[in-house]
C-alpha positions in Angstrom: 100.5 126.3 116.5 102.7 128.1 119.0 105.3 125.5 119.1 105.6 125.5 115.3 106.5 129.2 115.2 108.9 128.6 118.1 110.7 125.8 116.2 110.5 127.9 113.0 112.5 130.9 114.5 114.9 128.7 116.4 114.9 125.1 115.3 117.3 124.3 118.3 114.6 125.5 120.8 113.7 122.7 123.3 112.3 124.8 126.1 108.8 124.2 127.4 106.0 126.0 125.8 105.6 128.3 128.9 109.1 129.6 128.3 110.8 131.3 125.4 113.6 131.0 122.9 115.5 133.7 121.1 117.4 134.2 117.9 118.9 137.4 116.5 115.8 138.5 114.8 112.8 137.5 117.1 111.8 136.7 120.6 108.8 134.4 120.7 106.6 133.9 123.7 103.7 131.6 124.2 101.0 133.4 126.1 98.5 130.6 125.9 95.7 132.4 124.1 97.9 134.7 122.1 101.1 134.3 120.1 103.2 137.5 119.8 106.3 137.9 117.7 108.3 140.7 119.3 111.6 142.0 117.9 114.4 142.4 120.5 115.3 145.8 121.7 117.8 147.6 119.5 119.3 151.1 119.4 116.5 153.4 118.2 113.1 152.3 116.9 112.6 148.6 115.9 109.2 147.4 114.7 107.0 145.0 116.7 104.9 142.5 114.9 101.8 141.0 116.5 99.7 138.3 114.9 96.0 139.3 114.6 93.1 137.7 113.1 92.1 138.7 109.6 88.4 139.8 109.2 88.7 141.3 105.6 88.2 138.0 103.9 86.4 134.7 104.4 87.9 131.3 104.1 86.3 127.9 103.6 85.1 126.1 106.8 85.2 122.5 107.5 81.6 122.2 106.6 82.4 123.6 103.2 85.2 121.0 102.8 82.9 118.2 104.1 80.6 118.8 101.1 83.5 117.5 98.9 83.8 114.3 101.1 80.1 113.7 100.5 80.7 114.0 96.7 82.1 111.9 94.0 85.5 113.6 94.8 85.7 112.0 98.3 88.8 109.8 97.6 90.8 112.7 96.2 90.0 115.1 99.0 90.2 112.6 101.9 92.8 113.8 104.3 93.5 117.2 102.7 91.8 119.1 105.4 95.0 118.5 107.5 96.9 120.8 105.3 94.1 123.1 104.3 93.5 124.0 107.9 97.2 125.0 108.3 96.9 127.3 105.2 93.8 128.8 106.6 95.5 129.5 109.9 98.3 131.5 108.1 95.7 133.5 106.1 93.6 134.3 109.2 96.7 135.8 110.9 97.7 137.9 107.9 96.3 141.3 106.9 95.4 140.8 103.3 92.5 141.8 101.1 93.2 140.7 97.4 94.1 137.0 96.9 94.8 134.9 93.8 94.6 131.2 93.9 96.4 129.1 91.2 94.8 125.8 90.4 92.1 125.7 93.2 90.5 122.5 92.2 86.9 122.2 93.1 87.1 124.7 96.1 89.2 127.8 96.5 90.5 128.3 100.0 89.6 132.0 100.1 86.0 132.5 99.0 86.5 135.9 97.5 89.7 135.0 95.8 90.4 135.6 92.1 91.4 132.3 90.5 94.0 131.5 87.7 92.9 128.4 85.7 94.7 126.5 83.0 93.3 127.0 79.4 93.4 123.2 79.1 91.0 120.8 80.7 92.0 120.2 84.3 91.5 116.7 85.6 92.0 118.1 89.2 88.8 120.0 88.7 87.5 123.5 88.6 85.3 125.4 91.1 81.7 125.4 90.5 81.1 128.8 92.2 83.6 131.6 91.8 82.9 135.1 93.1 86.2 136.7 92.2 87.8 137.3 88.7 88.8 134.3 86.5 92.2 134.5 84.7 92.7 131.8 82.1 96.4 131.4 81.6 99.1 128.7 81.5 101.3 129.4 84.6 104.4 128.1 82.7 104.2 131.0 80.3 105.4 134.5 81.3 104.5 137.1 81.8 101.3 136.4 83.5 98.6 138.8 82.5 98.6 140.5 85.9 100.1 143.9 87.0 103.1 144.1 89.4 102.0 143.6 93.1 98.4 143.3 92.2 97.7 140.8 95.0 98.4 140.7 98.7 98.6 136.8 98.6 99.0 134.1 96.0 98.0 130.5 97.0 99.0 127.4 95.1 98.4 124.1 96.8 99.9 121.0 95.3 100.4 122.8 92.0 104.1 123.4 91.6 105.1 119.9 90.9 102.9 120.1 87.8 104.6 123.0 86.1 106.6 121.1 83.5 110.1 122.2 84.7 109.1 125.8 84.6 108.8 126.2 88.3 111.5 128.8 88.8 110.0 130.9 85.9 106.5 130.8 87.6 108.0 131.6 91.0 109.6 134.8 89.6 106.0 135.7 88.3 104.7 135.0 91.9 107.3 137.4 93.3 106.3 140.1 90.7 102.5 140.0 91.1 102.0 139.3 94.8 103.3 140.6 98.1 103.1 137.1 99.8 102.8 133.5 98.8 101.7 130.1 100.2 102.7 127.1 98.3 102.3 123.4 99.3 104.3 120.5 98.0 104.3 116.7 98.2 107.2 115.8 100.5 109.4 112.6 100.1 106.7 110.6 98.4 107.8 107.2 97.2 106.1 104.5 95.2 103.1 105.5 93.0 104.3 103.9 89.9 101.0 102.5 89.0 99.8 105.9 87.5 101.8 108.0 85.1 100.5 111.1 86.9 102.3 110.0 90.1 105.7 110.6 88.6 105.5 114.4 89.1 105.0 113.8 92.9 108.0 111.5 93.5 111.5 112.6 94.7 110.5 116.0 96.0 112.7 117.1 98.9 113.6 120.5 100.5 116.5 120.9 98.2 114.4 120.6 95.1 111.8 123.0 96.6 114.6 125.5 97.2 115.6 125.2 93.6 112.1 125.7 92.4 111.7 128.8 94.6 115.0 130.4 93.9 116.3 129.8 97.4 114.2 132.6 98.7 114.0 131.9 102.5 110.4 131.3 103.6 109.0 133.0 106.7 107.3 129.9 107.8 107.6 126.1 106.8 105.0 123.6 108.1 105.3 119.8 107.7 102.0 117.9 107.6 102.3 114.2 108.3 100.9 111.4 106.2 97.1 111.2 106.3 96.6 107.6 105.0 98.3 104.6 103.4 97.8 105.7 99.8 100.5 107.2 97.7 98.6 110.5 97.6 98.2 110.6 101.3 101.9 111.3 102.0 103.6 114.1 103.9 103.4 117.7 102.6 105.3 120.8 103.2 103.6 124.4 103.4 105.8 127.4 102.7 104.9 130.9 103.4 106.7 133.9 102.0 106.6 137.6 102.4 108.4 139.4 99.5 
């Protein structure tokens, strides 16, 4: 985790984890048990950001996820914990209360989250138990029926590639209704021509993701390696924004 933050803030950093790397905006130090992101001294006051664990919301555990592996949906979810846990790690280090998850499949990441579901039947599944609000709306149509900055965080995992060339429109709505966002994407998947649904996942690289997300710089980008030999087990990218 710590190395990832250090490489994020300064991709040219090659120092050992016990040392530090700097760039104009931040100094990152690995203290072993705690990661602190500290702004460099400047004339006058300059904010210091420390990562603390969020106790306001509850995220799914591996035991919750394992229930899906013991269900008929096992093949679909096999390997997904590798990027779920990275998303959970970001959430637990962010002070948030209100969360909206778009297209959560059978299991929302945040248990108390509101969810936005397609008005059409979703073959990727719908949660069986939802404690938050349910919003039924096509994400490709704006405006979303949500007030400005209603949510602290929007989550959409493996959703953006399915938005029928309306990704930029949807991302503007994300910026409008939420203060932060976590999106995940298939990354450089090839093959998969045996199913028509695989087409949406092919040819996605960082340039295309930048186009979809209006070239808004992410605060953090995480690459998750392939989790199996199948087409749908390829690499993924997780982006985290603060608007």
